[in-house]
VOLOKE-504175 format. One record per atom (N, C-alpha, C): residue in one letter; x, y, z. Coordinates in steps of 0.05 Angstrom, whole numbers, plus 5000, padded with zeros to 4 digits. Example, Ala and Ser with C-alpha at 12.3 -4.5 7.8 and 13.67 -1.06 7.14 Angstrom:
# VOLOKE-504175
a526448865156;a524649105156;a526449345156;s525749555142;s527349795143;s525850015157;
//
This chain:
# VOLOKE-504175
m374558361510;m372158311513;m370158461493;k368158351484;k366758391457;k364858671466;k364958871447;k363659081454;k360959051440;f358659161454;f356159131441;f355459311419;f356459621417;f356059761400;f358659811384;c358659801362;c361059931345;c359960061322;c361460221309;c360360421292;c360460271262;h358860291249;h358160201218;h360160361202;k361060221179;k363260311163;k361960601151;g363260831155;g362861051142;g361861221165;e361361121188;e359861321209;e361861311231;s361961571245;s363561631264;s362361561293;s363961531316;s362561451340;s361061741349;s362061961344;s360962181353;s358362211338;g357962151313;g355662151303;g353561971315;a354261751322;a352461581335;a351761651362;v353261841380;v352761931402;v350662161399;e350962331377;e349262541377;e346162431366;a346362241356;a343662091349;a342061971370;e343961901393;e342861741414;e341661891439;e339362051427;e337962231447;e335662121464;q334761941454;q332861801469;q332561541466;t331761341490;t331061071488;t328461051484;q328060911458;q325660911450;q324660581454;p322060501457;p321460211460;p322660031432;l323159801434;l323959671410;l321259601394;q321459571369;q318859501351;q319559231336;p317359131331;p317358861320;p318658851294;v320058641284;v320758611258;v318258541243;q318558631219;q315958591200;q316858381176;l315258171169;l316058011151;l313858011129;q314858031108;q313458071082;q313557891061;p311657881041;p312057661017;p314757701007;s315657440996;s318257450986;s318157610957;s320157700949;s320857930924;s322957830908;s322757860884;s325357780867;s327258010868;q327158210877;q329058430880;q331658360896;p333658350886;p336258290903;p336958470925;v338558330943;v338458450968;v340658730968;q339858940976;q341959180969;q343559220995;d345659360995;d347159461012;d345159571038;p346159461062;p344659601088;p344859901086;q346959981077;q347760321079;q345860441058;a344960281047;a343060481020;a340960651031;s340360851019;s338261011030;s335360931030;s334960721017;s332460641021;s331660521051;r329560551063;r329060491090;r328560161093;s327260041075;s326559741076;s327859641052;v328559431056;v329959271031;v329458971030;k328158851011;k327558571011;k329558430999;d329858161012;d331657930999;d329957770989;e331157560975;e329757320958;e328557120980;n329057151010;n328456971027;n326557091048;e324957341041;e323057441055;e323657591082;a326557601084;a327657771105;a327558051102;i327258181120;i326858501114;i328558671130;f330458841114;f332558981130;f331459251134;d331359351159;d329859621170;d332459781182;e333759951171;e335860081179;e334860211209;n332660331209;n331760461231;n329860271250;l329960051253;l328259881267;l327359941294;f329560061312;f329160121333;f328660451338;d327360541322;d325660821319;d327861021336;n329761101317;n331661291320;n333261241345;n333461011359;n335260961379;n338160801366;e340061041362;e342160961341;e343660761353;g344060741381;g345760501390;g344860221379;l342460241386;l341059961377;l341359911351;n340360151332;n340460081305;n343260061293;l345760101306;l348260091296;l348959781300;a347959681323;a348359371330;a346759221312;w344459311303;w342959161285;w343959171256;r344959381247;r346359391222;r348859201218;n350359221241;n352459051241;n351658751242;l349958681254;l348458411257;l347758341227;w346758501215;w345758461186;w347958411169;k349758621170;k351958541157;k353558311155;s354058221180;s355057951185;s353457741175;y350757811172;y348957551161;y349057561131;e349457791121;e350057821090;e352657721084;d354657781096;d357457681087;d357757361089;a356057281107;a355956951112;a354356821090;k352556961078;k351056841053;k353556871029;v354357121029;v356357111006;v358556901002;t359156861029;t361756691033;t360356381035;h358356311032;h357356081032;h356855921059;r357356071082;r357355981112;r354655941119;f352856061106;f350155971115;f348755781100;v347355591107;v345555421091;v343055551085;a341855521063;a339855701052;a337255691071;a337055481081;a334755431099;a334755491129;t337455611130;t337855711162;t337756051159;h337456181142;h337456481142;h335756571161;d337056701183;d335656861204;d337157081212;p335757301209;p337157571216;p336957631245;y335357481263;y335457501291;y337857401300;p339157531322;p341557421336;p340857181353;g343057041356;g342756821372;g342456541355;p343756301369;p342656111354;p340356001354;k339355831331;k336655751323;k336055481338;i333455451350;i332955171365;i330355101349;k329954861343;k327654781331;k325154761354;w322954781341;w321054771358;w320154481368;s320754331349;s320753991363;s322653991381;e324954111385;e326954051406;e325854191428;i324354381426;i322854531449;i320454341460;f319154261441;f316954081451;f317853841465;q319753691452;q320753451464;q322753511491;g323853711491;g325853761516;g324053851538;t321453981534;t320154021560;t317953801563;l317953591548;l316253371548;l313253441545;n313253611526;n310253741518;n309653931541;f311054091554;f310354291571;f309554161595;r310453981607;r308953791626;r309653981650;n308053951672;n307954101700;n310754061713;i311653811707;i314253751725;i316353951717;n316554051692;n318554181681;n318054491686;y316254551697;y315054831698;y317154971721;l318055191713;l320455301729;l318855581740;g317255731726;g316255971735;g314656111711;r313256381719;r311856481698;r312556831705;g313156921685;g313457241674;g310757371666;n311257581657;n309257781646;n308057631625;f309857491603;f308757491577;f309157151572;g309557011593;g309756731585;g310656531609;e311156291600;e312256101628;e314855991620;v316255891636;v318755801636;v318955511645;y320455351627;y320355051629;y323354971628;r323554781646;r326054641638;r326154501611;c328554461596;c328454391571;c331254311563;d330853991560;d333353831550;d333953841520;i336053951513;i336753941488;i339553791481;p338853551472;p341053321470;p342553401447;r341853561422;r343453651403;r345853851413;l345153991434;l347254131443;l348454041469;d347653791477;d348553691501;d348453811523;k346453961527;k345854201547;k342954151557;t342254271583;t339854291593;t339354591594;g336754721582;g336555001584;g334055031601;a333055271605;a330655381613;a329855561591;a327255471582;a325455561558;a323655741567;k324155991561;k321656201566;k319856191546;v317556121546;v315556141522;v313756301520;q313356501503;q311556711499;q309456631482;n306956661485;n304856621466;n303156911467;n304557091462;n303157341468;n303857531442;p301957571425;p302457711399;p302858041398;s302758141426;s302958411430;s305558531418;e305858771412;e308358921402;e310058921429;e308658951448;e310459001475;e311658751482;a310658531480;a312058261487;a314058221464;h313558301437;h315958241419;h318258441424;a317358641433;a319958861437;a321358731458;e320558641480;e322358521503;e323658241495;f322358121478;f324057911465;f326257961449;l325558201432;l327958301418;l330358411430;a329258541456;a331458701470;a332758441482;e331858241495;e333158091511;e335357881494;i334357811471;i335857641451;i338057801439;t337758041432;t339958221424;t341958311448;t341358331473;t343458411496;t344758151499;l343057901504;l344457621513;l346257551490;h345257631466;h347757531445;h350457681445;a350157911457;a352458081456;a354158041479;a352757901500;a354157861532;a355457621533;n357757651546;n359457431553;n361057491582;h359557411605;h360157481629;h359757291648;p361657201669;p360756991686;p358257021703;n357257271706;n354957311723;n352857421710;v352757381680;v350357461665;v349657171653;i347057101652;i345956871643;i346856841613;t347156581605;t348356501577;t345456471558;l345756541536;l343256511518;l343956301500;l342656101501;l342955801487;l342055811462;g339855971458;g338255991429;g335556141431;k334456111410;k331856231409;k329956051387;c327456101388;c325855971371;c323556141360;f322656081332;f319756211329;f318356021318;h315655991329;h313755781314;h311155891317;q309955961293;q307356091297;q307156311312;d305856311330;d305056561353;d307056501374;h308556281376;h310456281396;h313156361391;r314156531411;r316856571417;r318656451439;v320956351434;v321956181453;v325056311456;i325856381488;i328456441491;i329256201509;v331856061501;v332355851519;v335255941534;y335655971554;y337856051574;y339155761580;e341755801597;e342555631612;e341355521633;f340855291646;f339355191666;f340955231694;m339455391712;m340655481738;m339655251755;h341055081768;h340254861784;h338454941815;r339755171823;r338455301848;r336355521847;g335455541822;g333455701817;g333855991822;s331856171831;s332056461830;s332756511860;l333956781865;l334856811894;l332356841913;d330556931898;d327756981918;d326856701930;h327156511921;h326656241933;h328156211955;h330556291959;h332156211984;h331856442006;l330356651995;l330056892014;l326556872028;f324956812010;f322156842014;f320956542011;p319956432030;p318956142031;p316556152010;n314956362014;n312256371994;n312956381965;t315156421956;t315256381926;t316856171913;r316955981933;r318055711924;r315955561907;l317155381887;l314955211872;l313455041888;l311254941878;l309554701885;l310854501882;r310654291904;r311954041896;r310553931868;g312253751861;g311953651835;g312853781809;r313654061816;r314754211792;r317854281797;g318454381775;g321954471777;g324154221775;r323354041759;r325053811753;r327853881754;g329453791769;g332653821767;g333454061783;l331954201793;l332354381815;l332754261840;l334854401852;l335854341878;l334554461900;q331654411904;q329854501919;q330554441951;v332554441962;v333554421989;v334954691994;y332954852006;y333455142016;y334655142044;k337055262040;k338355322072;k338655572069;v339155652097;v339855962107;v342256032091;l342056262077;l344356352061;l346456472083;s348556422083;s350456482104;s351356812096;w352756942117;w353957182110;w355757202087;t357157042087;t359657002066;t357956932037;m355856792036;m354556752013;m353256962000;r352057082021;r350657402011;r352557581998;l354157602013;l356857772007;l357857731976;r358057421972;r359457331946;r356857421925;i354357361926;i352257411909;i352157701905;a352457871927;a352358141921;a354658241903;v357058191907;v359058241890;v358758131863;g357257871857;g357357781833;g355257941813;v353558031831;v351358231817;v352458471806;a354158591831;a355258801821;a356758831798;k358358591797;k360658581775;k359058531746;a356758421744;a354558361723;a353758641716;l353158851736;l352159111728;l353959281713;v356859241730;v359459451721;v359759331692;y359759031684;y360158961652;y358159121637;l355659091648;l353159191630;l353559521623;h354459641646;h354959941643;h357460011625;e359459821635;e361959971616;e362459821595;e361959601592;e362259411564;e360159471545;l357859361550;l355459341534;l353959641530;k355059811553;k353760051552;k350360051551;m349359871573;m346859781573;m345959891599;v343259951608;v341859971631;v340059671634;h340159531655;h338259291659;h335959391663;r334559571676;r332859681689;r330259551703;d331559291712;d329459111728;d330858891748;v333259061760;v334758881782;v333158821805;k332658581811;k331258471833;k332258181844;v331658101862;v332357841875;v331357611858;s328657641848;s327957431831;s328957441803;n330157621791;n332057621769;n334957571771;v335757461796;v337957331798;v338257071804;l339256901784;l339456591786;l341756481798;l341756261808;l343756131825;l344255821812;d347155861807;d348255561797;d348655371818;k350055171814;k350054961837;k351855031857;k353655201852;k355555341872;k355055571879;f352455651879;f350855941888;f352656151873;v353556141852;v354556341835;v352256481819;p351556761831;p349556891818;p350056971784;k347356971770;k347457001745;k345157171738;l345657451731;l343557671724;l342057571696;t339457581700;t337757481675;t335557721674;d333757631654;d331457781644;d332058101637;f332758091612;f333758321602;f331258401580;g328758391586;g327158481567;g326558771571;l327058931589;l327159191594;l329859381585;a332059161578;a334659341575;a334559561555;s335959781565;s336260011545;s339060081544;c339360191521;c342760341517;c343160581536;i345160601540;i345760851556;i346361071539;v345561351545;v345061581528;v347761711540;e349361781522;e351761981526;e351462251513;d352762471523;d352462771510;d354862781494;e355262981480;e357463021458;e360262971473;n360462981497;n363362931509;n363462651519;g361362491510;g361862201521;g361262151551;v359862351561;v358662331593;v355962261592;e355562041605;e352961951610;e350662151622;k348462111603;k345962301613;k343862131613;r341462241629;r339062121632;r337362131606;s336061871599;s334561861577;s331561831584;e329861891570;e326561881574;e325561641563;i324461431578;i323661221564;i320161271562;t319161171539;t315961261532;t314461091546;l315060851558;l313560661568;l314460591598;i313960701618;i315160681645;i314360381657;k316260231659;k315959951673;k317659901694;g317459661707;g319459671730;g317859511751;t319359461770;t318159251798;t317659531820;p315459531826;p314859721854;p316659651870;g317859871882;g320059831906;g323059791898;c322959691874;c325759661862;c326659891838;t324060011832;t324760191808;t325460451821;a327660631815;a329060841818;a326661091821;p326561251836;p324461461839;p324661641816;e326561711804;e326561841780;e325261681755;t325261461757;t324061301731;t320961281737;e319561241762;e317061201765;e315861501776;e316961691770;e315761991774;e312961941759;l312461921733;l310161871718;l308961581726;e306061681722;e304361421733;e304761211707;t305360951714;t305660781690;t303060691675;p302960751650;p300360741633;p299960411632;r297460391633;r296260081631;r296160021603;v297359791595;v297159681572;v294259491567;s292859551548;s290559431542;s290859151537;p289858931548;p290658641540;p290058581514;p291658421498;p291358391472;p288958191470;r287258221451;r284958101447;r285257851431;l283857631437;l284457381419;l282257351398;p283057251376;p280757251355;p278857041363;y276457131353;y274056911360;y272356931334;f270756751320;f269656721301;f266456721297;t265456791278;t262256771273;t262256491261;l260356321277;l260256051263;l257256041256;r256955881232;r254355771222;r252655581240;w250555601240;w248755421255;w248955131247;e250255041218;e250454831204;e253054691219;e254954871227;e257554781238;e256654691268;i255054831281;i254254741309;i252454481309;l251254441287;l249254211288;l250853931281;e252854011263;e254853811255;e256553731275;g257553931291;g259653891312;g258653781336;t256253801337;t254953641362;t253153381353;q253053321330;q251853101320;q248953111321;n248153361312;n245053431318;n244253441342;l245953571363;l245253621393;l244953321406;d246753161398;d246052871409;d246552891442;n245052711453;n245752731485;n248252621490;t249352481475;t252352361478;t254352571484;n253352811468;n255453021468;n254453211490;l252353201507;l251853361524;l253853411549;l254053681557;l256553721575;l254753801602;g252553961598;g251154081629;g249054211616;e247554311634;e244754471632;e245354721652;g244454951641;g244255191658;g241555301662;n241655521669;n239055651673;n237555701643;f239255781625;f238355911598;f238955631574;g239555471582;g240255261561;g241955051569;q243154891542;q244354651545;q247454691539;v249654571547;v252454571540;v252554291523;y254354311495;y254554061483;y257854071475;r259053871474;r261453851463;r261153891430;c262954001422;c262154141388;c265054121373;n265153931357;n268053951337;n267254121318;l269654271315;l269354531295;l271854431276;p271454321258;p273754231237;p275254491220;r273054681219;r274554931206;r276255061219;l276355061249;l278055191268;l280354991279;n279554731268;n281354511281;n281554531314;q278954571323;q278954611347;q276154411361;v276054341387;v273754201400;v273054431417;g270354511418;g269254701432;g267554621450;a266054771468;a263454691485;a261754911478;a259454861466;a257355041452;a255155051474;k254955311486;k252055381502;k250255461487;i247855381484;i245655441465;i243155531480;q242655731472;q240255891486;q238255971463;k235755971476;k233056071456;k233456341456;v232956491432;v232756751422;v230556851440;e228256781446;e226156901456;e226356991487;n228356901501;n229156971527;n230757231532;e229357441535;e230657661536;e233057701556;e232357551581;e234457571603;e236457461594;a235757221582;a238557061571;a240257251552;k238957401536;k240557591516;k242657761533;t241257891553;t243258061570;t245857881578;e245257671586;e247557521598;e249557451574;f248657351548;f249857281526;f251857561519;e250457761518;e251858031510;e254158051533;a253558021556;a255458091575;a258057911572;e257457651567;e259457411563;e261257501539;i260057511519;i261657601496;i263557811494;t261758001509;t263958271512;t266258221529;t265658091552;t267958051571;t269957871560;l268857601548;l271157421538;l272657521514;h271557681499;h273057791477;h275157971485;r274958141507;r277458281518;r279458131534;a278957891541;a279957741560;a282357561546;n284457561561;n287157371551;n288857271575;h288157101584;h289356991610;h289156701612;p291356561621;p291256271621;p289456141640;n288356271659;n286156181676;n283756271674;v282956391644;v280256491638;v279856351614;i277456251615;i276656021588;i276956241564;n277556111542;n278056271515;n274956181499;l274556431489;l272156461470;l273056361441;l271756171431;l272556091406;l270956211386;g268256301388;g266356361370;g263456421382;q261856531361;q258756591369;q257156451343;c254656461350;c252856431328;c249756511336;v248656681319;v246256721328;v243956701303;t242056601307;t239656501284;t237756591297;d235156561278;d232756671286;d231756561309;e232856331320;e231456171342;e233456141363;d235856141358;d237756031377;d240356241378;r241756261402;r243956441408;r246156231419;v248556231409;v250356021413;v252856161422;i254256071442;i257056191448;i258655921454;v261355941437;v262955671436;v265655721450;y265655591475;y268455651487;y270455401477;q273055411490;q274755221490;q273354991507;f274354751495;f273054441513;f275054421530;m274254381553;m275854311584;m274853971582;p277053831583;p276553521581;p275553401606;r276453551628;r275853441655;r273253581669;g272153751651;g269453861666;g269754041685;s267954081701;s267854301721;s268654181746;l269854361765;l270754291787;l268654141808;d266754241807;d264654081827;d264053771824;h264453651797;h264553421792;h266553261808;h268553381812;h270653261825;h270853251855;l269153431869;l268753511897;l266153321906;y264253341895;y261553201901;y260752971893;a259752741910;a258952481899;a256852501883;d255152701891;d252252681880;d252352811848;t254352941842;t254853061812;t255952811794;r254652771773;r255552571753;r257652681734;p259452571723;p261052631696;p258852651675;a259252871661;a257552931635;a257952711614;p256052641599;p256152421574;p258752481559;g258352781551;g260352911528;g262752921535;l263852861565;l266752851573;l268252611564;q266252371565;q267052101552;q269852051569;q269452061598;q272251961614;q270851821638;q273051701651;q272151521675;q271751671697;r271151581716;r270651731744;r272551901746;n272352141762;n273952341768;n275452241784;a278452341784;a280652251802;a280152451828;v281152361849;v281352491874;v283552711872;l282652961881;l284353181881;l286253191910;s288753161904;s290553201925;s290753481936;w292553481959;w292653771970;w294053951952;e295953851936;e297754041915;e295754091894;r294253901883;r292754011860;r290554201871;r289654211897;r287454341900;r289254661906;m291454691918;m292954941918;m293255061893;s294254891871;s294755001847;s291755151833;i289554981841;i286955071829;i286555351842;a286955341871;a286355581885;a287555831875;l290555791870;l292255971858;l291156071832;g290955881814;g289955971786;g287356101788;v285256041801;v282856231806;v283256491815;a285056491835;a285956761847;a287256901828;e288956841812;e290356991787;e288357081768;a286556911762;a284156981746;a282957251752;l282557201782;l280557461792;l282357701793;i284957701797;i286657901798;i287058071769;y286857881748;y286657961724;y284158111714;l282057971722;l279458131720;l279158401731;h280058431758;h280058611773;h281758891765;e284058811756;e286359001751;e286959071721;e286258841711;e286558931677;e284158991661;l282058841668;l279058851655;l277359061667;k278159091696;k276259241710;k273759161711;t273058901718;t270858731713;t270258601738;v267758601746;v267258351774;v265858141759;h266757931770;h265257661756;h262557631766;r262157641792;r259257641805;r258557361811;d259657141801;d258456881803;d260456651805;l262756751823;l264756531825;l263456321843;k264456081835;k263555841853;k265155571836;v264555331846;v266555111841;v264955011816;a262555081808;a261254991786;a262355131758;n263655391768;n264455541741;n267155561741;v268755351751;v271355361749;v272055071731;l272455051706;l273254841693;l276254751692;l276954531685;l279154391690;l280154281659;d282654361653;d284054211630;d285153931634;e286253811613;e287553601616;e289653601641;d290753781646;d292853761668;d291953901693;f289253951696;f287754061718;f288454391721;v288954461700;v289454781702;v286754911704;p285655081727;p283355211724;p282755411704;k280255411697;k279755671675;k276855761689;l276955991693;l274456091703;l272556151677;t269956111682;t267856141661;t265556191670;d263656281653;d260756411661;d260956641667;f260956811647;f261457121655;f258657271646;g256357131648;g254057251640;g252957441663;l254057481688;l253357671702;l255257841704;a257557851688;a259758071693;a259258331689;t260258501707;t259458791710;t262058951709;r262459171696;r264559381697;r264559521724;m267259521735;m267459641762;m266859981760;a265660061784;a264860321780;a267360501796;h267660771790;h269960911805;h268761171810;d269761341831;d268861581834;d270361771819;g270562001825;g271962241812;g274962221812;n275762061832;n278462071845;n279661841831;g278461651818;g279161381809;g278661181826;i277761241850;i277661001870;i274860801867;e275460571867;e272960371865;e270560491877;k268360441871;k265660471894;k264160251887;q262460211901;q260260021894;q258060131879;s257059901862;s255059991841;s252859841848;q250559941841;q247759801846;q246759671825;i245559401826;i244959211804;i241659181810;d240659121790;d237859051787;d237058901767;p235858651765;p235358531791;p237558391804;i237158281828;i239558191844;i239857911839;k242257821828;k242757511817;k245257431829;g245757131833;g247657041844;g246856751857;t249356631866;t248956361875;t248256321905;m246256201918;m245956211942;m248256101957;g249456221978;g251556111995;g254456251986;c254556311959;c256956431948;c256656731944;i254256831942;i253557181936;i254257281962;a255657531958;a256657671985;a254057791998;p254257862020;p251757932040;p250458232027;e252458432020;e251458672011;e250358631987;t250958431966;t249858441937;t246558301943;e246558071963;e244457921969;e242358111984;g242958272001;g241458432015;g240558722001;s242258841988;s241959111976;s242959101946;g243758911937;g244358971910;g246959121899;l248659131917;l250959261915;l253359081906;v254959151888;v257458981876;v259859151873;s261959021873;s264659131871;s266658941874;s269358941866;s271058741868;s271458561891;k270658711915;k270158601942;k267858391942;s265658401928;s264058171926;s265557961917;d267057931898;d268457701887;d270657571907;v271657781921;v273457701946;v271457531963;y269257611969;y267757461992;y266957161973;s266557161955;s265956891937;s268156731935;y270656871933;y273356671934;y273756581960;g272956711980;g273256612013;g271656362013;v268856372003;v267256161999;v268255911981;f269455981958;f270555781943;f272655651959;l274355751970;l276955611988;l275455422007;l273155542019;l272455332038;l271355062026;t269755112003;t268654891989;t270854701975;l272954811968;l275054711953;l276454491974;f276854581999;f278654452017;f276854272035;t274154322040;t273054122057;t270953952040;g270654022020;g268853841997;g265853882007;r265354042019;r262354122028;r261354332004;k258254331999;k257454541985;k257354772002;a257355031984;a256955291993;a254055302006;f252255181997;f249355242006;f248154912005;d247254822027;d246254552030;d243354512044;r241254482029;r238954462043;r238454262061;s239954062059;s239553822076;s241253882110;r242454132109;r243454132132;r241554352150;p241854352177;p240254512193;p239954812185;v238054962185;v237755202175;v239955352184;a240955452206;a243255562216;a246055482207;s245955232189;s248555132181;s247955092148;r246255182132;r246155182109;r247955262093;k249155512099;k251155612089;k253755522102;i255555482082;i258255382094;i259555522115;n259255792118;n260955922141;n259155872166;g256455812162;g254655712186;g255555452197;w255755272176;w257055012185;w259454992200;l261055202192;l264055192203;l264455372228;m262055472235;m262155662256;m263055522282;s263155332290;s264055172314;s266755122313;v268355122294;v271455082289;v273055352276;w270755582272;w271755812256;w274155912273;t274555922296;t276156062314;t278055872330;r277855592326;r279655392338;r281155232319;e283655362313;e285155222294;e286054932296;e285554842321;e286454562325;e284454362314;y281554442311;y279954322300;y279654322272;l281354482260;l281354512229;l280954252210;p283054072220;p283453812209;p280953662205;i279253682226;i276553522230;i274753582204;v274853862192;v272953942172;v274353902145;l276753802139;l277953772117;l276553532100;d276653562070;d275353362057;d276653052064;v275252892068;v275952612073;v277452492051;a276652612023;a278552502003;a281552562006;l282152732022;l284952852024;l286252642043;g284952482054;g285952292077;g287452452098;n289952352101;n291452502124;n293852622111;t294052682086;t296352792071;t295253072064;y296253252082;y295953582080;y298253722094;s297853942092;s299754152110;s298254262131;a299354232153;a297754312179;a297954582178;e300554732176;e300754992179;e299155132152;g298854982127;g297755132107;g294855112109;i293554942120;i290654972125;i289755222141;k291855212161;k290955492178;k291055722163;r293555752148;r293456002132;r291556022111;l289955802099;l287855822084;l285655902096;f284755812119;f282455852133;f282556202143;q284756242150;q285256532155;q284956762132;a285956672108;a285156772086;a282056802076;a280756542081;a278056532073;a276156722094;r277256732125;r275756852138;r275857172132;m278357272128;m278857532119;m276857612091;c276857412072;c275057482048;c272257512055;m271257332078;m268757332080;m267957502103;d269257742106;d268757942130;d266258072118;p264058082137;p261758262133;p261858552122;n263758652133;n264958932130;n266258912102;v265159062079;v266359072053;v269259162052;l269659432066;l271959572066;l274159422083;a273459232097;a275659052116;a276458802099;r275058772077;r276158552063;r278858642046;p280758452041;p283158482027;p282758481997;t284658601984;t284458561951;t285458281945;m284658191922;m285057931910;m288557921909;r289458111905;r292658061904;r293257981929;f292358151949;f293758041975;f292557791984;v290257721980;v289057441985;v291157201968;e291857261945;e293657121930;e295957051938;t297157281954;t299757241968;t299656991993;m297357032002;m296856882025;m296356622021;v294956552000;v294656271989;v297156191980;r298756291965;r301356241961;r303056181980;q302556302001;q304656272028;q303756022035;a300855912039;a299655722048;a300755442030;a301755512004;a302155241988;a305055231988;a306355432002;a309355382005;a310255202033;y308255142051;y309054962071;y309054712066;d310454552077;d310854242069;d308554092077;v308553932059;v306353732061;v306453472074;a305453352093;a306353122110;a303552952109;t304252692116;t302652482125;t302552512155;l299852632166;l299852632194;l297852422206;p298252432235;p296752212253;p293452282243;p291952072237;p289052112233;p287752212255;v285852392249;v283952522266;v281152432269;l280052452290;l277252362297;l275252582277;r274252482258;r272352642239;r269852652250;r267952842255;r265452832267;r263953052249;d261152982252;d259653142239;d259253422259;l259153632245;l259253862261;l256453972263;v254253882253;v251753992257;v249853822277;
//
């Protein structure tokens, strides 16, 4: 069996053990401009040596973690030896371990990252089924689009560990790919998905995703569970005794199952080498960044509070007014996307950025608009999440202020729900498609994840969540927008969130939380209330506030009062556009979540993370075409 660590020529194993005092986080490889200086021996005293193909050898790449540094030096030596003996073609020089897969193969193999190939999501990216004809294999491609050093460190740890591994209960590495800001790891494809899908119904994929997965979930028998337990145990024995590695994140979602339910341990992004003393006896090491899964992490590992990592900031540009005028064809109405309180939004082509944007234009003399402009720029500059709109740039002149976001071709969600809203001219598309049950569930989950990110990572309250502030991309992926009212969360001396006072009171009638509307108090629970309203509007197709309804029923919770506690009546109030195709159990779960969100008592409302779990459970219920129900007006 191949060992992961071996001593470099001229070094003793005891010397390696002595240097192996602490496990440090992996550091990213740096690429620098090419040089005419020839490649030197990797054992030379110089720390960094350039070769003619721009690759950099750094003998202390892993910051004094001698175990990983030894493995790195040996990998580099093999790379240099192969060049000398002409076993490498010049165009394939690659000091990173693992076979190389082209970006075009990833792109074609995932069908341009279509939703049908979506398999799951991790901390730093998404996983897609990927067919690779050249290898005559089907893989699972984990695609990272995160420039942070933390993401790169986990990428390096994973490909380094899996390149060395060879065990029937450890996932096989098919290859890796680098393309601009994207990093991709491709594993073998596991037809039965992850173990948690078989244990917990709320973790299963939505319908229309996971092409090729055998999504027939049967109860795991006693014998099957024992075999899975033994298989995972064998994988850990191999890691500890052969590779001298600690996995650090063993959990049911990191165990994949093949067609015959054989378990494969995966996700080695936190893997660390085992530290031994001078007698070869293992000892505990200290990690500088405590990570792991709550409930699965050993108590000695989570003794210290896990530090939060600031979200990486996406670049944005200062644009010229001439670019705005040219991109909008001199603010032509054919490019108009919408109008707000303080200005208009236009489709804006930006050749310099090779992007199409949406430019919100405000007049400078409006001081109230200036405050919202600054709040939006500040929040979006800090944000980086797939369900939060991206900021492309800004422009300020003597007369105008402009924020430019990424362009969303399907417009805002309200255009797809309400018959009296018309598609904007700038969208240049046909009448909006009917939103199916599955698509609405996906939108509800995406918006919930955006709010979790705002509350937990950015410590920010949105304050104006509504269907008009949710935009949809080409694949109906929701993006939360309009952060003009965004407010930083307030905390007491013990770090516990508290309500803060705002003045003046702003928000959207029917969506604003009662404590905000009545007393100007805001907190993350204000967003939770608005999310409850959002769920009701999304699945009933009714507006949050409608003056055409009787006074007592103008707010949507008042309109629903007669069925609020009668679950058998819930199908009556569903959006007629859904027809009879929906989940009876799912709608009960959704309305239960909405009622909890809209509790008048602020402290009784759940957190967004808890709400997201309830919505995900609702999405897991089977969808069926049910008998027609008699729909009647409730008012």
